[in-house]
Backbone as numpy.savetxt, mean C-alpha at the origin, in Angstrom:
# Nx Ny Nz CAx CAy CAz Cx Cy Cz
-19.19 -10.59 -9.00 -18.08 -10.73 -10.02 -16.88 -11.35 -9.35
-16.04 -12.00 -10.18 -14.81 -12.65 -9.83 -13.71 -11.77 -10.43
-13.15 -10.83 -9.73 -12.17 -9.91 -10.38 -10.78 -10.61 -10.70
-10.12 -10.19 -11.66 -8.76 -10.64 -11.98 -7.87 -9.58 -11.39
-6.91 -10.03 -10.59 -5.99 -9.14 -9.78 -4.56 -9.46 -10.30
-3.84 -8.39 -10.55 -2.41 -8.47 -10.78 -1.71 -8.59 -9.48
-0.71 -9.60 -9.37 -0.03 -9.82 -8.16 1.48 -9.70 -8.52
2.20 -8.79 -7.79 3.66 -8.62 -8.02 4.39 -9.08 -6.75
5.28 -10.07 -6.91 5.99 -10.65 -5.71 6.97 -9.60 -5.10
7.54 -8.80 -5.98 8.57 -7.77 -5.48 9.93 -8.28 -5.56
10.83 -8.04 -4.56 12.21 -8.41 -4.61 12.30 -9.91 -4.70
12.98 -10.45 -5.68 13.13 -11.89 -5.82 13.96 -12.60 -4.85
14.87 -11.87 -4.08 15.64 -12.48 -3.04 14.94 -12.42 -1.69
13.79 -11.81 -1.58 13.08 -11.66 -0.31 11.95 -12.73 -0.23
11.02 -12.41 0.68 10.00 -13.39 0.93 8.84 -13.28 -0.01
8.82 -12.35 -0.94 7.64 -12.08 -1.74 7.29 -13.30 -2.62
8.31 -13.95 -3.26 7.89 -15.18 -4.02 7.26 -16.29 -3.21
7.75 -16.49 -2.02 7.16 -17.62 -1.27 5.78 -17.25 -0.67
5.59 -15.95 -0.36 4.27 -15.57 0.00 3.27 -15.70 -1.11
3.72 -15.49 -2.32 2.85 -15.68 -3.48 2.50 -17.21 -3.61
3.51 -18.05 -3.41 3.31 -19.53 -3.46 2.30 -19.91 -2.44
2.40 -19.37 -1.25 1.38 -19.71 -0.21 0.00 -19.15 -0.65
-0.07 -18.01 -1.17 -1.42 -17.55 -1.64 -1.96 -18.49 -2.68
-1.10 -19.07 -3.51 -1.53 -19.90 -4.60 -2.30 -21.14 -4.11
-2.02 -21.51 -2.82 -2.67 -22.75 -2.25 -4.07 -22.46 -1.87
-4.59 -21.29 -1.87 -5.95 -20.94 -1.43 -6.83 -20.76 -2.62
-8.09 -20.98 -2.38 -9.15 -20.77 -3.43 -9.74 -19.40 -3.14
-9.24 -18.37 -3.80 -9.65 -17.01 -3.60 -10.94 -16.75 -4.41
-11.65 -15.71 -4.01 -12.76 -15.25 -4.78 -12.28 -14.20 -5.82
-11.23 -14.64 -6.47 -10.61 -13.74 -7.46 -9.62 -14.61 -8.30
-9.25 -14.14 -9.50 -8.22 -14.83 -10.26 -6.94 -14.01 -10.15
-5.85 -14.65 -9.79 -4.59 -13.96 -9.58 -3.66 -14.23 -10.80
-3.15 -13.10 -11.27 -2.16 -13.12 -12.37 -0.85 -12.54 -11.84
0.19 -13.33 -11.72 1.47 -12.91 -11.20 2.30 -12.29 -12.24
2.83 -11.24 -11.90 3.86 -10.50 -12.83 5.19 -10.65 -12.04
5.91 -11.61 -12.49 7.22 -11.92 -11.73 8.10 -12.91 -12.44
9.13 -13.31 -11.76 10.14 -14.24 -12.31 9.75 -15.70 -12.09
9.64 -16.46 -13.11 9.33 -17.88 -13.01 10.28 -18.67 -12.11
11.54 -18.46 -12.36 12.58 -19.20 -11.56 12.39 -19.00 -10.10
12.22 -17.75 -9.66 12.15 -17.41 -8.25 10.96 -17.99 -7.61
9.82 -18.02 -8.32 8.58 -18.67 -7.82 8.75 -20.17 -7.69
9.33 -20.79 -8.77 9.55 -22.26 -8.66 10.50 -22.61 -7.54
11.57 -21.84 -7.41 12.45 -22.22 -6.28 11.78 -21.96 -4.93
10.96 -20.90 -4.79 10.24 -20.76 -3.53 9.30 -21.99 -3.19
8.57 -22.42 -4.27 7.66 -23.59 -4.08 8.45 -24.82 -3.61
9.67 -25.03 -4.16 10.49 -26.16 -3.80 10.93 -26.01 -2.36
11.33 -24.83 -1.97 11.84 -24.52 -0.62 10.75 -24.79 0.42
9.44 -24.47 0.02 8.31 -24.66 0.95 7.71 -26.10 0.87
8.14 -26.79 -0.18 7.50 -28.21 -0.37 6.02 -28.06 -0.72
5.65 -27.05 -1.46 4.26 -26.85 -1.88 4.12 -27.03 -3.36
3.01 -27.46 -3.83 2.75 -27.54 -5.34 2.58 -26.21 -5.99
3.12 -26.06 -7.16 2.86 -24.84 -7.88 3.01 -25.14 -9.42
1.85 -24.85 -10.03 1.78 -25.00 -11.50 1.62 -23.52 -12.12
2.60 -23.14 -12.85 2.61 -21.79 -13.43 2.00 -21.93 -14.91
0.84 -21.18 -15.19 0.15 -21.34 -16.41 0.02 -19.98 -17.10
-0.43 -20.03 -18.36 -0.60 -18.81 -19.13 -1.75 -17.92 -18.54
-1.55 -16.59 -18.66 -2.65 -15.74 -18.24 -3.97 -16.05 -18.84
-5.02 -15.97 -18.03 -6.37 -16.29 -18.60 -6.80 -17.66 -18.16
-5.93 -18.44 -17.69 -6.32 -19.78 -17.23 -7.02 -19.58 -15.81
-8.08 -20.27 -15.57 -8.81 -20.18 -14.33 -7.98 -20.55 -13.15
-8.07 -19.76 -12.12 -7.39 -20.12 -10.89 -7.86 -21.35 -10.22
-6.84 -22.01 -9.52 -7.22 -23.15 -8.73 -6.12 -23.29 -7.69
-6.38 -23.96 -6.57 -5.32 -24.12 -5.61 -4.18 -24.86 -6.15
-2.94 -24.29 -5.88 -1.70 -24.87 -6.44 -1.37 -24.35 -7.84
-2.13 -23.44 -8.45 -1.96 -22.91 -9.72 -1.88 -21.40 -9.77
-0.98 -20.86 -10.52 -0.95 -19.39 -10.72 -0.77 -19.07 -12.18
-1.54 -18.07 -12.68 -1.25 -17.54 -14.04 -0.05 -16.65 -13.88
0.82 -16.66 -14.94 2.06 -15.92 -14.84 2.34 -15.18 -16.08
2.70 -13.91 -15.88 3.33 -13.09 -16.92 4.85 -13.00 -16.45
5.69 -13.65 -17.21 7.08 -13.82 -16.82 7.81 -12.61 -17.01
8.26 -12.03 -15.92 9.21 -10.85 -15.96 10.51 -11.38 -15.37
11.45 -11.71 -16.23 12.59 -12.51 -15.78 13.66 -11.66 -15.11
14.28 -12.29 -14.06 15.38 -11.72 -13.41 16.58 -11.62 -14.35
17.45 -10.70 -14.19 18.77 -10.69 -14.93 19.62 -11.90 -14.36
19.42 -12.12 -13.08 20.22 -13.17 -12.41 19.39 -13.63 -11.24
19.26 -14.93 -10.99 18.49 -15.43 -9.85 19.39 -15.20 -8.60
19.01 -14.37 -7.71 19.88 -14.15 -6.56 19.69 -15.20 -5.46
20.72 -15.44 -4.70 20.55 -16.32 -3.51 19.40 -15.74 -2.53
18.78 -16.69 -1.84 17.80 -16.15 -0.80 18.52 -15.17 0.07
17.85 -14.03 0.30 18.32 -13.07 1.30 19.40 -12.09 0.74
19.79 -12.19 -0.62 20.87 -11.43 -1.03 20.39 -10.72 -2.33
19.76 -9.51 -2.18 19.28 -8.75 -3.36 20.48 -8.43 -4.27
20.21 -8.49 -5.63 21.22 -8.16 -6.61 20.76 -6.95 -7.37
21.52 -5.83 -7.35 21.11 -4.62 -8.06 20.90 -4.82 -9.60
21.43 -5.93 -10.09 21.22 -6.14 -11.52 19.72 -6.47 -11.82
18.93 -6.82 -10.84 17.55 -7.06 -10.95 16.64 -5.89 -10.77
17.24 -4.65 -10.60 16.42 -3.48 -10.27 15.47 -3.28 -11.41
15.90 -3.33 -12.70 14.98 -3.00 -13.77 13.90 -4.02 -13.80
14.17 -5.30 -13.53 13.18 -6.28 -13.53 12.03 -6.05 -12.47
12.48 -5.63 -11.28 11.49 -5.35 -10.20 10.57 -4.20 -10.66
11.18 -3.17 -11.18 10.38 -1.99 -11.61 9.41 -2.38 -12.83
10.00 -3.13 -13.73 9.26 -3.61 -14.87 8.01 -4.38 -14.51
8.15 -5.26 -13.51 7.03 -6.08 -13.11 5.86 -5.14 -12.52
6.31 -4.16 -11.77 5.33 -3.26 -11.21 4.61 -2.40 -12.31
5.42 -1.93 -13.27 4.85 -1.07 -14.31 3.93 -1.89 -15.26
4.31 -3.13 -15.51 3.51 -3.97 -16.39 2.22 -4.29 -15.73
2.29 -4.67 -14.46 1.07 -5.04 -13.78 0.10 -3.80 -13.64
0.74 -2.64 -13.36 -0.17 -1.42 -13.24 -0.70 -1.03 -14.58
0.06 -1.25 -15.66 -0.46 -0.95 -17.04 -1.64 -1.88 -17.32
-1.55 -3.13 -16.95 -2.71 -4.06 -17.15 -3.97 -3.55 -16.42
-3.78 -2.95 -15.18 -4.93 -2.33 -14.52 -5.47 -1.12 -15.21
-4.56 -0.30 -15.69 -4.97 0.94 -16.39 -5.70 0.64 -17.71
-5.28 -0.50 -18.32 -5.91 -0.90 -19.58 -7.21 -1.72 -19.36
-7.53 -2.09 -18.20 -8.68 -2.83 -17.94 -8.56 -4.33 -18.00
-7.36 -4.84 -18.21 -7.14 -6.26 -18.25 -7.08 -6.93 -16.82
-6.81 -6.03 -15.83 -6.91 -6.46 -14.43 -7.68 -5.49 -13.68
-8.36 -5.95 -12.61 -9.33 -5.00 -11.90 -8.60 -4.49 -10.65
-7.45 -4.92 -10.29 -6.78 -4.38 -9.10 -5.35 -4.92 -9.10
-4.60 -4.24 -8.25 -3.13 -4.59 -8.10 -2.76 -4.91 -6.69
-2.09 -6.00 -6.45 -1.56 -6.37 -5.10 -0.03 -6.46 -5.25
0.67 -5.84 -4.36 2.10 -5.73 -4.51 2.84 -6.29 -3.19
3.93 -7.03 -3.53 4.74 -7.52 -2.44 5.85 -6.55 -2.13
6.79 -6.87 -1.24 7.76 -5.95 -0.80 8.94 -5.83 -1.77
9.38 -4.65 -2.02 10.67 -4.47 -2.84 11.78 -3.92 -1.90
13.02 -3.96 -2.51 14.16 -3.56 -1.68 14.69 -2.20 -2.28
14.39 -1.04 -1.62 14.66 0.21 -2.24 16.19 0.35 -2.40
17.01 -0.11 -1.46 18.44 0.02 -1.64 18.94 -0.65 -2.89
18.46 -1.91 -3.19 18.96 -2.62 -4.33 18.50 -2.01 -5.58
17.28 -1.36 -5.63 16.77 -0.63 -6.86 17.62 0.64 -7.05
17.91 1.35 -6.10 18.74 2.50 -6.25 20.17 2.13 -6.61
20.68 1.07 -6.00 22.00 0.66 -6.35 22.12 0.18 -7.83
20.95 -0.17 -8.36 20.92 -0.62 -9.73 20.77 0.50 -10.67
20.78 1.71 -10.19 20.84 2.89 -11.07 19.47 3.52 -11.37
18.40 3.11 -10.61 17.06 3.60 -10.77 16.66 4.43 -9.56
16.36 5.69 -9.75 15.92 6.54 -8.65 14.53 6.13 -8.17
14.44 5.64 -6.93 13.14 5.14 -6.53 12.97 5.46 -5.10
11.86 6.13 -4.73 11.46 6.42 -3.37 10.36 5.50 -2.82
9.50 5.00 -3.68 8.47 4.10 -3.15 7.54 3.70 -4.28
6.81 2.69 -4.19 5.91 2.15 -5.17 4.67 3.15 -5.27
4.25 3.66 -4.17 3.08 4.60 -4.23 3.47 5.73 -5.23
4.63 6.31 -5.09 5.08 7.40 -5.96 5.21 6.99 -7.46
5.67 5.74 -7.65 5.86 5.26 -8.95 4.55 5.09 -9.69
3.52 4.47 -9.00 2.23 4.22 -9.53 1.52 5.60 -9.81
1.63 6.52 -8.88 1.05 7.89 -9.13 1.61 8.52 -10.37
2.86 8.45 -10.54 3.44 9.06 -11.76 3.09 8.34 -13.01
2.99 7.00 -13.00 2.52 6.27 -14.12 1.08 6.57 -14.55
0.23 6.68 -13.53 -1.19 6.94 -13.80 -1.48 8.43 -14.01
-0.52 9.25 -13.67 -0.74 10.79 -13.68 -1.95 11.16 -12.78
-1.99 10.61 -11.59 -3.09 10.83 -10.67 -2.48 11.18 -9.31
-2.93 12.18 -8.65 -2.58 12.50 -7.25 -3.10 11.40 -6.38
-2.25 10.94 -5.42 -2.70 9.76 -4.62 -2.37 10.06 -3.14
-2.99 9.35 -2.32 -2.71 9.27 -0.88 -2.44 7.85 -0.36
-1.44 7.72 0.42 -1.18 6.40 1.07 -2.00 6.22 2.35
-2.70 5.16 2.37 -3.45 4.75 3.56 -3.13 3.39 3.97
-2.91 3.25 5.27 -2.59 1.92 5.81 -3.75 1.47 6.77
-4.11 0.26 6.75 -5.29 -0.21 7.56 -5.14 -1.56 8.13
-5.70 -1.74 9.17 -6.00 -3.15 9.78 -7.37 -3.15 10.29
-7.71 -4.16 11.11 -9.05 -4.25 11.58 -9.34 -3.21 12.59
-8.36 -2.45 13.14 -8.58 -1.54 14.20 -8.60 -0.10 13.76
-7.74 0.23 12.80 -7.54 1.65 12.42 -7.16 1.85 10.98
-7.53 3.04 10.45 -7.00 3.41 9.12 -6.22 4.75 9.30
-5.03 4.76 8.76 -4.23 5.94 8.80 -3.71 6.39 7.44
-4.13 7.59 7.03 -3.67 8.17 5.75 -2.55 9.20 6.09
-1.77 9.48 5.06 -0.61 10.30 5.19 -0.57 11.49 4.31
-0.21 12.61 4.84 -0.05 13.88 4.10 1.21 13.86 3.32
2.21 13.24 3.87 3.62 13.13 3.19 3.99 11.64 3.51
4.84 11.12 2.54 5.17 9.70 2.68 6.70 9.55 2.90
7.43 9.36 1.86 8.92 9.13 2.04 9.80 10.33 1.88
9.66 11.17 2.92 10.49 12.36 2.88 11.33 12.49 4.16
12.54 13.05 4.04 13.34 13.29 5.25 12.51 14.21 6.20
12.67 14.03 7.41 11.81 14.75 8.40 12.03 16.34 8.23
13.23 16.74 7.91 13.49 18.19 7.80 12.63 18.72 6.70
12.19 18.01 5.72 11.44 18.52 4.51 9.93 18.49 4.69
9.50 17.88 5.76 8.04 17.58 5.90 7.17 18.93 5.99
7.72 19.89 6.85 6.88 21.07 7.09 6.70 21.84 5.79
7.81 21.99 4.99 7.60 22.67 3.74 6.74 22.04 2.68
6.60 20.75 2.85 5.82 19.94 1.89 4.28 20.02 2.22
3.95 20.48 3.37 2.52 20.55 3.88 2.00 21.95 3.43
1.02 22.01 2.55 0.43 23.23 2.07 -1.09 23.21 2.16
-1.69 24.32 2.13 -3.20 24.29 2.23 -3.76 23.60 1.01
-3.26 23.83 -0.19 -3.80 23.23 -1.44 -3.55 21.68 -1.34
-2.34 21.31 -0.91 -2.05 19.82 -0.84 -2.88 19.14 0.17
-3.14 19.68 1.33 -4.04 19.10 2.38 -5.45 18.96 1.76
-5.90 19.99 1.18 -7.21 20.03 0.64 -7.39 18.85 -0.43
-6.45 18.77 -1.33 -6.45 17.77 -2.35 -6.41 16.32 -1.71
-5.56 16.15 -0.70 -5.43 14.84 -0.15 -6.57 14.40 0.67
-7.21 15.35 1.45 -8.33 15.03 2.29 -9.53 14.77 1.39
-9.70 15.42 0.26 -10.82 15.06 -0.61 -10.59 13.68 -1.18
-9.37 13.25 -1.45 -9.19 11.86 -1.91 -9.50 10.90 -0.83
-9.17 11.19 0.34 -9.45 10.24 1.52 -10.97 10.19 1.68
-11.67 11.28 1.74 -13.08 11.35 1.92 -13.84 10.59 0.78
-13.37 10.75 -0.47 -14.01 10.01 -1.54 -13.79 8.51 -1.47
-12.58 8.10 -1.09 -12.28 6.66 -0.95 -13.03 6.07 0.08
-13.23 6.69 1.30 -13.96 6.18 2.44 -15.45 5.95 1.99
-15.90 6.83 1.19 -17.36 6.75 0.75 -17.47 5.62 -0.39
-16.62 5.66 -1.31 -16.73 4.84 -2.50 -16.24 3.43 -2.29
-15.06 3.34 -1.72 -14.38 2.05 -1.53 -14.80 1.25 -0.28
-14.94 2.08 0.79 -15.27 1.43 2.10 -16.78 1.47 2.50
-17.57 2.19 1.65 -19.04 2.19 1.90 -19.42 3.00 3.10
-18.61 3.96 3.51 -19.01 4.88 4.69 -19.69 6.06 4.15
-20.98 6.25 4.46 -21.86 7.25 3.87 -21.42 8.69 4.29
-20.96 8.84 5.55 -20.62 10.19 6.08 -19.41 10.08 6.89
-18.22 9.89 6.35 -17.03 9.59 7.12 -16.59 10.80 7.93
-15.88 10.37 9.07 -15.33 11.34 9.98 -13.84 11.04 10.04
-13.05 12.12 9.72 -11.60 11.99 9.61 -10.96 12.85 10.75
-10.07 12.19 11.56 -9.31 13.00 12.53 -8.01 13.47 11.83
-7.74 14.72 11.91 -6.52 15.29 11.25 -5.62 15.69 12.42
-4.41 15.16 12.34 -3.38 15.43 13.28 -2.67 16.81 13.08
-2.17 17.40 14.06 -1.29 18.49 13.87 0.10 18.10 13.54
0.89 19.05 13.12 2.25 18.70 12.76 3.20 18.77 13.98
3.00 19.78 14.81 3.88 20.06 15.96 3.43 19.40 17.21
4.33 19.21 18.16 3.94 18.71 19.51 2.68 19.53 19.99
1.65 18.82 20.64 0.46 19.39 21.14 -0.19 20.27 20.10
-0.15 19.88 18.85 -0.76 20.58 17.71 -0.35 22.12 17.77
0.88 22.41 18.03 1.41 23.67 18.06 1.19 24.50 19.37
0.20 24.12 20.16 -0.16 24.85 21.39 -0.37 26.29 21.12
-1.33 26.59 20.19 -1.61 27.97 19.93 -0.61 28.82 19.33
0.40 28.24 18.68 1.42 28.92 17.97 2.70 28.95 18.74
2.66 28.51 20.02 3.89 28.55 20.86 4.93 27.51 20.27
4.47 26.32 19.90 5.35 25.34 19.47 5.38 25.14 17.88
5.03 26.20 17.14 4.98 26.13 15.71 3.66 26.73 15.18
3.74 27.39 13.98 2.55 28.00 13.46 1.85 27.31 12.31
2.35 26.14 11.95 1.76 25.33 10.85 0.29 25.11 11.10
-0.07 24.74 12.30 -1.58 24.55 12.61 -2.35 25.76 12.29
-1.92 26.88 12.75 -2.66 28.13 12.58 -2.69 28.63 11.16
-1.56 28.49 10.51 -1.43 29.15 9.21 -1.69 28.21 8.00
-1.68 26.93 8.17 -1.81 25.93 7.09 -2.95 25.00 7.30
-2.85 24.19 8.44 -3.74 23.10 8.62 -5.16 23.60 8.94
-5.34 24.49 9.84 -6.64 24.94 10.28 -7.40 25.64 9.07
-6.76 26.58 8.29 -7.37 27.19 7.10 -7.88 26.08 6.15
-7.00 25.08 5.84 -7.41 24.01 4.92 -8.68 23.29 5.47
-8.73 22.94 6.74 -9.84 22.18 7.29 -11.09 23.12 7.26
-10.92 24.31 7.57 -12.09 25.23 7.56 -12.80 25.29 6.24
-11.98 25.43 5.21 -12.57 25.41 3.79 -13.27 24.13 3.42
-12.68 22.98 3.86 -13.35 21.67 3.55 -14.59 21.48 4.35
-14.55 21.93 5.55 -15.75 21.82 6.45 -16.87 22.56 5.81
-16.59 23.66 5.30 -17.59 24.56 4.63 -18.27 23.86 3.42
-17.54 22.84 2.87 -18.02 22.05 1.72 -18.78 20.77 2.19
-18.84 20.61 3.49 -19.59 19.49 4.06 -18.78 18.32 4.52
-17.48 18.40 4.51 -16.65 17.27 5.01 -16.56 17.30 6.53
-16.56 16.09 7.19 -16.57 16.06 8.56 -15.04 15.72 9.02
-14.43 16.81 9.48 -13.02 16.80 9.82 -12.82 17.25 11.25
-12.12 16.56 12.11 -11.82 16.89 13.41 -10.33 17.17 13.59
-10.01 18.40 14.13 -8.56 18.77 14.31 -8.27 20.11 13.94
-7.03 20.43 13.96 -5.86 19.55 14.13 -5.74 19.13 15.57
-5.52 17.80 15.82 -5.40 17.19 17.09 -3.97 16.88 17.44
-3.64 16.95 18.70 -2.32 16.53 19.20 -2.14 15.07 18.93
-1.07 14.64 18.25 -0.85 13.33 17.87 -0.64 12.41 19.08
-0.17 12.88 20.20 0.05 12.04 21.33 -1.13 11.47 22.06
-2.31 12.08 21.79 -3.56 11.66 22.40 -4.63 11.18 21.42
-4.36 11.55 20.18 -5.47 11.25 19.16 -5.79 9.77 19.01
-4.78 9.00 19.31 -4.95 7.49 19.17 -5.53 6.81 20.32
-5.93 7.43 21.34 -6.55 6.78 22.48 -7.77 6.06 22.00
-8.02 4.82 22.52 -9.13 4.05 21.96 -10.51 4.81 22.01
-10.73 5.58 23.10 -12.04 6.20 23.26 -12.19 7.23 22.14
-11.17 7.86 21.70 -11.16 8.85 20.61 -11.29 8.19 19.30
-10.56 7.13 19.10 -10.52 6.42 17.73 -11.91 5.89 17.44
-12.69 5.50 18.45 -13.99 5.06 18.21 -14.90 5.93 17.49
-14.58 7.27 17.45 -15.43 8.23 16.78 -14.91 8.61 15.36
-13.84 8.01 14.95 -13.23 8.32 13.59 -13.21 7.17 12.72
-13.45 7.45 11.48 -13.35 6.48 10.35 -11.91 6.28 9.84
-11.14 7.34 10.03 -9.74 7.36 9.59 -8.91 8.47 10.34
-7.63 8.23 10.42 -6.80 9.36 10.95 -5.86 9.81 9.86
-5.70 11.12 9.70 -4.90 11.68 8.62 -3.63 12.26 9.42
-2.50 11.64 9.21 -1.27 12.06 9.84 -0.44 12.93 8.87
0.42 13.76 9.46 1.20 14.65 8.65 2.41 14.02 8.03
2.91 12.99 8.66 4.11 12.36 8.16 4.17 10.87 8.54
4.99 10.18 7.78 5.06 8.69 7.90 5.13 8.19 9.35
6.11 8.60 10.12 6.37 8.02 11.40 5.55 8.67 12.51
4.62 9.55 12.16 3.65 10.07 13.13 2.54 9.15 13.33
2.04 8.55 12.27 0.88 7.65 12.34 1.12 6.21 12.28
2.10 5.80 11.47 2.28 4.37 11.18 2.81 3.55 12.43
3.62 4.03 13.35 3.97 3.20 14.41 2.74 2.75 15.23
1.77 3.57 15.38 0.48 3.16 16.14 -0.21 2.06 15.41
-0.38 2.25 14.06 -1.02 1.24 13.33 -0.28 -0.06 13.43
0.98 -0.08 13.24 1.69 -1.31 13.22 1.78 -2.00 14.55
1.77 -1.26 15.57 1.64 -1.79 16.89 0.34 -2.43 17.17
-0.73 -1.86 16.62 -2.03 -2.44 16.82 -2.33 -3.69 16.04
-1.56 -3.98 15.10 -1.87 -5.18 14.27 -0.99 -5.22 12.99
0.32 -5.42 13.18 1.23 -5.35 12.10 0.96 -6.48 11.09
0.72 -7.72 11.55 0.57 -8.81 10.60 -0.51 -8.66 9.67
-1.68 -8.10 10.13 -2.86 -8.00 9.34 -2.94 -6.68 8.57
-1.99 -5.79 8.68 -2.06 -4.48 8.09 -1.83 -4.53 6.50
-2.53 -3.65 5.84 -2.26 -3.50 4.42 -2.05 -2.08 4.07
-1.52 -1.80 2.91 -1.21 -0.48 2.47 -1.96 -0.24 1.18
-2.82 0.82 1.15 -3.64 1.15 0.07 -3.19 2.41 -0.52
-3.30 2.61 -1.94 -3.02 3.79 -2.61 -4.31 4.33 -3.08
-4.77 5.38 -2.41 -6.08 6.00 -2.74 -5.87 7.00 -3.88
-6.82 7.04 -4.80 -6.79 8.08 -5.95 -6.37 7.50 -7.25
-5.90 6.25 -7.36 -5.62 5.60 -8.59 -6.97 5.25 -9.31
-6.88 5.00 -10.64 -8.14 4.54 -11.31 -8.46 3.07 -11.00
-7.66 2.44 -10.25 -7.86 0.98 -9.83 -7.41 0.84 -8.44
-7.94 -0.15 -7.76 -7.52 -0.40 -6.30 -6.09 -1.03 -6.29
-5.26 -0.44 -5.42 -3.93 -1.05 -5.26 -3.77 -1.23 -3.81
-3.38 -2.47 -3.42 -3.15 -2.87 -2.02 -1.81 -3.53 -1.91
-1.08 -3.16 -0.97 0.23 -3.77 -0.74 0.39 -4.37 0.67
1.32 -5.29 0.85 1.61 -5.79 2.14 2.28 -4.66 2.93
2.17 -4.73 4.23 2.71 -3.75 5.11 3.89 -4.20 5.84
4.88 -4.75 5.09 6.17 -5.24 5.63 7.22 -5.23 4.54
8.46 -5.41 4.96 9.50 -5.34 3.99 9.82 -6.76 3.48
11.01 -6.78 2.83 11.43 -7.95 2.15 11.82 -9.17 3.12
12.09 -8.83 4.39 12.42 -9.89 5.41 13.48 -10.79 4.85
14.63 -10.29 4.45 15.67 -11.07 3.86 16.18 -12.17 4.79
16.14 -11.90 6.06 16.61 -12.96 7.00 15.69 -14.22 7.05
14.44 -14.02 6.59 13.46 -15.19 6.58 13.37 -15.80 5.20
13.91 -15.17 4.19 13.74 -15.70 2.78 14.21 -17.12 2.66
13.38 -17.97 2.14 13.70 -19.43 1.89 13.49 -20.28 3.11
13.17 -19.76 4.26 13.09 -20.55 5.50 11.73 -21.16 5.74
10.69 -20.55 5.04 9.34 -21.03 5.28 8.68 -20.47 6.51
9.34 -19.45 7.15 8.87 -18.96 8.35 8.16 -17.57 8.18
8.12 -17.00 6.98 7.51 -15.78 6.70 6.02 -15.82 6.91
5.44 -14.93 7.61 3.98 -14.85 7.83 3.22 -14.32 6.64
2.29 -15.05 6.03 1.57 -14.64 4.83 0.39 -13.81 5.11
0.13 -13.45 6.40 -1.17 -12.84 6.77 -1.39 -11.51 6.16
-0.33 -10.66 5.93 -0.53 -9.42 5.33 -0.86 -9.52 3.86
-0.15 -10.42 3.10 -0.49 -10.72 1.70 -1.88 -11.19 1.58
-2.32 -12.16 2.48 -3.64 -12.67 2.36 -4.67 -11.52 2.55
-4.37 -10.69 3.56 -5.29 -9.49 3.77 -5.34 -8.59 2.55
-4.16 -8.40 1.94 -4.12 -7.51 0.80 -4.91 -8.02 -0.37
-4.79 -9.28 -0.67 -5.60 -9.92 -1.73 -7.07 -9.87 -1.42
-7.46 -10.16 -0.24 -8.90 -10.12 0.08 -9.44 -8.68 -0.03
-8.64 -7.73 0.51 -9.06 -6.34 0.46 -9.19 -5.80 -1.05
-8.13 -6.16 -1.85 -8.19 -5.70 -3.22 -9.33 -6.30 -3.92
-9.67 -7.56 -3.68 -10.74 -8.18 -4.42 -12.09 -7.47 -3.97
-12.25 -7.22 -2.69 -13.47 -6.51 -2.23 -13.59 -5.17 -2.84
-12.51 -4.43 -2.91 -12.52 -3.07 -3.49 -12.87 -3.16 -4.97
-12.31 -4.10 -5.62 -12.55 -4.21 -7.10 -14.00 -4.50 -7.34
-14.62 -5.40 -6.55 -16.05 -5.67 -6.72 -16.92 -4.48 -6.37
-16.48 -3.67 -5.36 -17.23 -2.50 -5.05 -17.25 -1.49 -6.16
-16.06 -1.35 -6.81 -15.94 -0.35 -7.94 -16.71 -0.88 -9.13
-16.76 -2.23 -9.34 -17.43 -2.68 -10.50 -18.92 -2.62 -10.39
-19.37 -2.55 -9.08 -20.85 -2.50 -8.87 -21.28 -1.03 -8.83
-20.39 -0.09 -8.74 -20.77 1.28 -8.64 -21.43 1.82 -9.95
């Protein structure tokens, strides 16, 4: 099949529009429909010196051409200068694209980087696109980031560190690990996945000396899931779990908080990394980088992560369609 994917550039003052223009130059094994601002895309194409024809949705894709659902900016911001007046436009583009996926008009969602500060300054309480999509679909989700070397899923995402321990519960861990296990089987084609689960505390609590979350929360959750047939290793000390010899035996790593697992993934291959939202009724893949405001309009932004996101989303969409 040739899936139709919704593509959201994100912050119009950042590198998202120009990355979409670069993506438009390729002949993908998918049809891309952009949900974004026409003027920002046209300006990006001019800055890059690349051809761009914006056409109505439903038109077949071709190099140099993008189907567009125009979600207009309140004001076209200068490169590198987000304007809070565009906050509602950024959110509307995400919500409209996701709605198209929920309604079956698109088979997957690819998202570019947004600027959280500008959205909140515009009067919209926003913690992250993962949380927004989960609320819209009314589905529990798990954030997983991946490159060619490693997959890292998260028990908690955008929380202050002092709130993390209270957010980790037996029920929550069991729900999230079931989502990860199901996605590894259905979306990645791994018949019997092995997941490494990290501890919360240094040295995984060292038998309760450095914290009791491993003994009282993580280990009971894992024991119950192992009894149901899931292959879970841990809780493991995070400082040694990412050694290459250990990673070779795992299909994914499940970290307790954002900065426990993601620095390792980004060090191992930042440019090729993508961000997946597991548990949605459709595949969602995002770039694993920010708006790069200092690069906007310069033509120096690396499109590798967006290209990887599009390819990954198309592959997941085909897998789901064939199931």
